[in-house]
N, C-alpha and C positions, 0 to 999 in steps of 0.2 A: 504495501501497501505508499502512497506516495503525499505528505503533508508537509503544504505549505505554512509558514510565517515569519512574523520580519519585526522588529522594535519590540525585542526581549526586554534587552534594553536590563540585559541580570548585575546585579552587583552596585545603579546606577539612581542612590536614595529625593537624588533630583526627580523623576520625569515622574515620578507620583503628586507631584502640584503638577509637574509642569503638562499632565493628560488627566489633570485628576481621577488617579486609578485609586481604586475606592479600596485604598492601604494604609492602616495604619503604620505602619514600619517598612523601612525593607525590608526585616528580614519576613514577615510574612506576606511580605509581597515573593518574592528569594520561594519562597520554602512554599505556599500558595501554587507558582505557573511551575514548575518543578515536578510536583504531587501532577498536577495536572497534565502532564504534559510528558508522561511516562504512565499516565493511569490510557492515553488514549497510545503511542505508539509503545511499538513491540522491537526487540531486537535488531528488529531484516526490516523493518523502513528505512523507507526511503523521508528523510528529515531535507526538504532545501525551507532557506536560514537566508531570506532574502534581505539581509544587511539588523547589524546592529545584535548583534547577539550579547555581549558581556562588553560595559558596558562602569572603567571608573570601579572596578573592582582591582585589590593589589593579587591575586587568583585568583584568574578562567579558568584555571583550570580545574578548578574545581569543582565553578558547578558543569564541565564539559564532560568528566567524571559521573556524573550525578545523570545526566540525559540517557536514555537508549535511542537509538533509531543509526540508522548507518547519515550518517552528516554532512548537508553538502552545503555549503554556505559564496556565497554570489555579497559580494564584502560591502559593510553603507559609510559610514563619514566615521562612524567611532568602533569597527573594528579595528584597526591600524596595530597600538599598543596590544593584542591579542596573538596577533598573527606574530610578531615580531617576535616572539616566543612556541622555536622547535616545535617543541611536547605541542603546543594549543594545536599547531598547529596538523601537525598532523595528528589530528584526531578526526579529519578533516573528511571528508568520500576527495573529495576534490574546493578548488579555492577558488571563484573566478569574481570581475565583474561583473559580467553579464553574462546571461545562460539561457541553454533554448535548450526545454524536454520533450518532450511527446509523454500523454497520464491519458492512457486508455484512446481514445481515438483524437484528442485531443493536443494542440500544438501551442505554447508556452512559452515565454519569452517572459523571464526575471529581472528585474533590475528594481536597484534598490531606491529607487526612484522617480516619480511620475512619467513618465511619460506622454506628449502631443499623440505623439503617432509611432511603430513601432516594424519589424523585420513582420511581414506577414500581410500587418493591419489590415489591408485588403479581400485580403484569406483566411478571414477567419480567426486567424493567430490569437487567443487572449494573449495581457499583459497580466503579472502580476510583481505588484510594485509592496512601499512601502513609505515612513521618513517619511510622513506628512500626518501619523497617529491618525487620531481625533481630533484634531482640530477646526476652526471654526474660521475657514479663509476661500480668497478665492482658485486658490490651487487645491484643495477639495474641490467647492461646487466645478470645478472642468475635473477633475480627474472622476466625480460621480458622473457627470454628462457625457463618458466615452465607455458606452453599450462592455464592450469589453476590456478591458482594465476594471482589475479589483486589489483591492486595498489586503493586503494582509496584516496590518499593523494586530502585536496584539493587544493594543488598546481599543478592535473594531472586532479582532475575530472570540472573543470572550477570555484568554490571556491559555490557550495550550492551543499549539497545531492542526491547523483542519483538512479537508482533502479538498477537489477542485470545488467538489460539486457545491459543500459545505460555506469554502468560502463565495459561491453565485447565487446559494439564498438568506445568505451573511449580506452580502455586495445588494441584492433586489430591497428585501427588507426594509436596510439602510435605504435609500434612492424612495423605494416606495413610502418611508414615513416623511421624510420631509416636501414631498410631494404635496403631502395630505394640506387642507385650511388650514388658517392659527383657528385652534380653536376646534377638532374636529378630534375624530378619538379611532 
């Protein structure tokens, strides 16, 4: 099974306030996310991390050793320090800046930042991204307007890796919620 997630920011207490995460402490956030991850992912599953896995941590390997699955990293803007450690880097099946994968019948372009257009855009290819978390912004609105672009940010997908089908449903629900007139349920 393939799973996808972005912007975990393990080890980064500042992300709790920055992204309005529902955690009272760094320890609660990290432990909840590791537990959620390991509930759904098996050792033989492939997990595509679309950037910003571990941030601001003195010991990124302590997180990597606890996460189940075969880890594939598409680098984000906070992954550089972790990747300087060869032991951490070796924990990944692959490390890339931009990755194209097949998931059943779907072709997916994985890149940390949301793109307005990507390889295969006109031929049914999907784009999975992170970086913009759950923030209200012009960029968030632009990205949501792209039908085949899916936000995989931990804040958006419930703080655990998700399958492609789950990502489609979560992003559709999020887009539909925003289209409702104010005051409607």
